[in-house]
C-alpha positions in Angstrom: 28.6 13.2 18.3 25.2 14.0 16.8 26.5 12.0 13.6 27.4 9.3 15.9 24.1 8.3 17.3 22.8 9.2 14.0 24.8 5.7 12.6 23.6 3.7 15.7 19.7 4.8 15.6 20.0 4.2 11.6 21.5 0.6 11.9 19.5 -0.2 15.8 16.2 0.8 13.4 17.0 -1.3 10.4 18.1 -4.8 12.5 15.0 -3.9 15.3 12.5 -4.2 11.8 15.1 -7.3 10.6 13.8 -9.7 14.0 10.4 -8.2 14.3 7.5 -10.2 13.1 5.3 -7.1 13.4 5.9 -4.5 10.3 3.7 -1.9 12.4 6.0 -1.9 15.1 8.5 -0.1 13.7 8.4 3.9 13.2 9.8 4.2 10.1 7.0 2.6 8.5 5.3 5.5 6.9 3.5 3.2 4.5 2.4 -0.9 4.7 -0.2 -1.4 1.7 -1.4 -5.6 2.3 -5.2 -5.8 1.4 -6.1 -5.0 -2.3 -9.7 -6.9 -3.5 -10.7 -6.4 -7.3 -14.9 -7.1 -8.3 -16.5 -6.1 -11.6 -20.5 -6.7 -12.3 -22.4 -4.9 -15.4 -19.6 -2.6 -16.6 -17.9 -1.9 -13.5 -14.7 -2.7 -11.5 -14.3 -2.4 -7.6 -10.8 -2.0 -6.2 -10.3 -2.2 -2.4 -7.2 -0.7 -1.0 -6.5 -1.5 2.4 -3.3 -1.4 4.7 -2.2 1.0 7.2 0.5 4.0 6.6 1.2 7.9 8.6 -0.8 9.9 9.0 -1.1 13.3 7.5 0.3 10.7 4.6 3.8 12.9 3.6 6.2 11.3 0.8 9.0 13.6 2.8 11.8 10.3 4.0 10.3 11.3 7.3 7.5 8.8 9.0 5.2 10.6 10.7 4.5 9.4 14.6 0.9 9.2 14.0 -0.3 6.1 12.0 -4.2 5.5 11.0 -5.5 2.3 9.0 -6.6 2.9 6.0 -9.5 1.4 3.5 -9.3 2.8 -0.2 -12.2 2.0 -2.4 -12.8 3.2 -6.3 -15.1 2.7 -8.9 -14.8 2.6 -12.3 -17.2 2.5 -15.2 -16.8 1.2 -18.8 -18.2 4.5 -19.7 -17.4 7.4 -17.6 -20.6 10.4 -17.7 -19.3 13.9 -15.4 -22.9 13.9 -14.6 -23.5 10.9 -13.0 -22.8 10.4 -9.5 -22.2 7.2 -7.5 -22.7 6.4 -3.3 -21.3 3.1 -2.4 -21.6 1.2 1.2 -19.7 -1.8 2.6 -19.3 -4.1 5.9 -15.9 -4.9 7.4 -15.1 -6.3 10.6 -19.1 -5.7 11.3 -19.5 -2.1 10.6 -21.8 -0.2 7.5 -19.8 2.1 6.1 -21.8 4.4 3.7 -21.6 7.7 2.1 -20.6 9.5 -1.2 -17.9 8.4 -3.8 -16.0 11.6 -5.1 -14.8 12.2 -8.8 -11.1 11.6 -9.5 -9.6 15.1 -10.7 -8.2 13.3 -13.4 -9.0 9.2 -13.9 -11.8 8.7 -15.0 -12.9 7.2 -11.7 -14.8 7.7 -8.1 -12.8 7.0 -4.6 -14.1 7.1 -1.0 -11.5 6.6 2.0 -12.6 5.4 5.3 -10.6 5.1 8.6 -10.9 1.5 8.9 -8.3 -1.6 8.4 -9.9 -4.1 5.7 -8.4 -8.0 6.2 -11.2 -9.9 4.6 -10.6 -11.8 1.6 -13.7 -11.2 0.2 -16.3 -7.6 0.5 -19.9 -7.2 -0.8 -20.1 -3.5 -2.4 -23.5 -2.2 -2.9 -23.3 0.9 -5.5 -26.0 3.9 -5.7 -27.0 6.5 -8.0 -25.7 6.3 -11.1 -26.2 2.8 -10.7 -27.7 -0.1 -9.1 -25.7 -3.0 -8.5 -23.7 -4.5 -5.7 -20.2 -6.0 -6.3 -18.8 -8.9 -4.8 -14.8 -8.0 -4.8 -12.3 -10.6 -3.7 -8.8 -10.6 -2.5 -5.3 -10.5 -5.1 -3.8 -12.5 -2.0 -3.2 -15.9 -2.7 -2.4 -18.4 -0.3 0.4 -19.2 -1.8 1.5 -15.2 -1.3 4.6 -14.6 1.0 3.6 -11.7 3.3 5.3 -8.3 3.9 7.9 -8.8 6.2 9.2 -12.0 3.7 9.1 -9.1 1.2 11.1 -6.9 3.6 13.8 -8.7 4.2 14.4 -10.0 0.4 14.5 -6.2 -0.1 16.6 -5.6 2.4 19.4 -8.3 1.5 19.6 -6.8 -1.6 19.7 -2.9 -0.9 20.4 -3.0 3.0 23.6 -2.1 3.0 23.4 0.8 0.8 20.3 1.6 3.1 22.7 1.3 6.2 25.4 3.3 4.0 23.3 6.4 3.2 21.3 6.3 6.8 24.6 7.6 9.0 23.7 11.3 7.0 20.0 11.7 6.6 16.5 10.2 8.0 14.6 8.5 5.5 10.9 6.2 5.4 9.7 2.8 4.4 7.3 2.2 2.0 5.6 -1.8 1.3 3.1 -2.1 -0.4 1.5 -4.4 -2.1 0.6 -3.2 -6.2 -0.5 -4.3 -9.7 3.0 -5.3 -11.9 4.1 -2.0 -13.5 6.8 -3.7 -15.5 5.2 -5.8 -18.0 1.6 -6.7 -19.3 1.6 -10.1 -17.6 -0.9 -8.6 -14.9 -0.9 -10.0 -11.6 -0.2 -8.7 -8.8 3.6 -7.4 -6.6 5.3 -6.4 -3.4 7.2 -3.2 -3.7 9.3 -2.2 -1.4 10.9 1.2 -0.9 13.4 3.3 1.2 13.1 7.1 0.6 15.9 9.6 2.1 14.9 13.5 3.4 17.7 13.9 0.6 15.8 12.4 -2.2 17.4 9.4 -2.4 15.6 6.1 -2.9 15.8 2.2 -3.0 13.5 0.1 -3.9 12.5 -3.3 -4.5 10.1 -5.0 -6.9 9.6 -9.1 -5.5 7.0 -11.8 -7.3 5.4 -12.6 -3.7 5.3 -16.3 -5.3 8.4 -17.2 -6.7 9.8 -14.2 -4.5 12.4 -13.0 -7.1 13.1 -10.1 -7.7 12.2 -8.6 -11.1 13.1 -4.7 -10.5 15.8 -2.8 -8.7 16.0 0.7 -8.6 18.7 2.6 -7.0 19.0 6.7 -7.2 
């Protein structure tokens, strides 16, 4: 009887998500990363990634009940120095945020996380300390991009049957991310939609945001 109700719940969750105009209403969404802004100036690159995700964020096949907006601001200098220290200042949705950028333990970058959502198409980021400059970061989301909901619809049609079959016996969570293309050197950004199960099985689809072509499918 328990498995029966679990199967019904899984099918209802998929059906609800397919017809809902608001992805954030679905409890299986663990991350919705839907805006990326990028800018360069004087040997420095600033990247801003924003969206909503579970809090705390853990990739374990189960979406946490608590969700939070986030911005991750990353600074990548052309010349990296362990001795350099950087601060930042940026205004998002009318509120000014500032602080210290922390060194990444492996990459030659510095970053900070802000508990807010950036929906802007352009943001001016002031960098201080190791450099004194302002970098204007512009959204990579073009006017001809499909949205996250359309990307999910495409992915669901491609792997939905497999997801529903496995969902009869185990839990899963959903990640919908705008990411830099991981499959070729042509650059640009793609929609990545993944269904991650508690049993460590993942179904994922990579989608061109303009042509809507499925570029890659991962099933393991």
